[in-house]
C-alpha positions, 0 to 999 in steps of 0.5 A: 196417294190413296188406293182404289180397287178396279174390278173389270169383269171382261174384255169389254169393259177392259176396252173401255178402261184398260186401253184408254185415257181413263186408265192413265188419268186414274193412275195420275191420282191413285195407286190402282189395283185391277182385278180381272178374270182377264189378266193372265199375267202380274203386268200384262203387257197389253194394258197401261202400265204405271208404278201406281197400277197393279194387275191381279187376276180375280174370278168368282169362285162361285159361278154356278151360285150366280148363274142360278141367281142371275139366270133363274131366280131373278128373271123369274122372280123379281117382279119390282120392274114388271112396269118397264117396256123391256120387261113387258116385252119379254112377257108378251113374246115369253122370250127365254121362258123355260119351265123352271122360269114358268113355275118360279113366276107363278110362285112369285105372284103369290108372294108379298111384292116386298120379297120379289124386288130386287133389293130382297134378292141382294140380301139374300145373295149377301146372307148366303156368300161367305166373306172371303179370307182373300179379299179381307187380306187385299183390303189389309194389304192395299187399304183402298178407299173405295172399290169400283165396278164397271156396272152395279153388279150386272156380272158375276164377278161384280155382284160377288164383289159388291156384297163382299165390299158390303160385308167389309164396309167398303164403298163402291161405285159403278163406273161404266155401265150402258145405256140400256142397263138401268132399264133392260138389266134392272132385275140384276142390279146390286146397288153400289153406293155410288153411279156414274151415269152417261146423262140425265136420263139414266140419273133419273131412271137411277132415283125413279127406278132404282131409288138411289139419292141424287147425290149418290148419282153423278153425270159424267158422259159415256167414256167409251165414246171419248175416243170419238171426240179425241182428235177435235173437230169432227171433219172428213179429210178427203185424202184420209178417206181415200186412203182409209177406203182403199185399204178396205178394198173400197171405191172412193169414188162411191157412197159407203153404206155401213151394216153393223150387226148384232148377235144373231139371236137378237135379230136372225135376219141379217144374213138373209139381209146382206144377200138381199142388199147386195142384190139390190145394189147389183141390180142398180135398184138405189140408182147408184153404186155402192161400197157395202162396209160390214162391221160384225157384233163382237158376239156375231157368228163371223163364218155366217158371212164368208160367203160374201168374201170376194164380192166387189167393193164390199168389206167384212171385218169383225169388232175388235180382236177375239181373245181366249174364251173365259169359262162362261164368258161370252164377252170375248172381243177387245178393242185397243187404240188402233181398233178404236181409231179404225172404228172412228174412221169407218164411221167418219167415212160412211155415208148411211148406216144400217142396224138393228137397235144398236148402241151403235145408232148413237156413235152414228148420230155423233157424225150425223150419218143418216141411219136406218133401223131394221124391223122385218119380219115383224120385229118393229115390236122389239123397238118398244124398249125404254131406252131406244123408244125416244129414238123411233118416237123422235124419228130420228132413224127410219124404221123399215119393215120390208124390202120396199121400205127399206129401198125407200129410206136409203134413196132418201138418205142417199139424195139428202143426207141432211134429212132427219139431222135436227132429230138425230141432234136432239137425241145426241143432246140428250144421251151424250150431252158431254162431247169434248172427249173428257168423259174419263176425267169427270169419271175419275174426278167424282171419286173424290166427290163421293168420298167427300160425300161419304164423310159428310 
């Protein structure tokens, strides 16, 4: 049986890879050495156990080096992707543009373009970091066929391991990055030899923007969404719905509005909006009483919502379980099988969804939930991002800019849940082409295809 190394940089990817069918199926086909800063012991009881899996602690020994390259040099000086909408938006808004980045940005514009692309910075990084005796020892001991990372180098751990793999002539494959990453995180890419993408949109971006060859990019589907399809046909069960809402102290006789938050710096008006939503409901502005279900983002400040505890027909919960905070690590929430099933039921039994430019929008489309996107206080501009523009252009969601447009949108969707259904389906077909719950299997099976391509 062949061996693979799997690097999991934080709890978010631990949720996707170590609590799902992915790790189970991977361990049936390969011996796996899982490396991660979240692994605290040799056989962590939190994760799938198999004779074919060994868990080992691994973290980058050079965090300051990677913070400097990621947060300062690459953001300020990589110009290759300035034509992407996300990076145009950053330039317009001056987001996080401190004095160091301003000076480096000026310098970068004086340099030849060849010196300000991502590959050049990857070359410099690889040159500067020394080879690792520990890594070479592990290669000699386990003799892996390929190194698997979650993303193409967006985290410090993965950036370093991709470069170390290249120094030691080991092939690499990124298997679990998000739908926006090839656009929004373009400046931070360290090219792996292979990619597994969610859809043809991402494959095209990999080829056109990052110059991957077609036979090095595989479309496997988003394995993090497999749990939505694990129960077969998506169908409401009224008894299950009543029990679920009862457990959340919500009224099964009422429709349920789901409000999923984002980090507060991304959209700072969420607490104010929730207060207004409750007031509008209690004044019967929507023409009917409603349940309000708040699911806070893993990186949102849960304490901001304590003031709403105890309000009738209102439930607040945090996504997943908050784990010990790692050094410099923001992604410290992990979802296990129970959490994923709770999310499935949350979406299945919600009637209207509200968020700010979230990946959750795609998940609401899976359940055909009419969805409202918030853009109060001039935030319509922040929807001009490469990955999200198709949703807005297709009008698959209602983009609301003030209270009046919000009230109008929610009343329309409550009265006619099928409104915009075909538009939602169009986006769903484009972004989530595989809805069979088997994206994990395709993802793993591509490893053998990649190894065969290396031998051509």
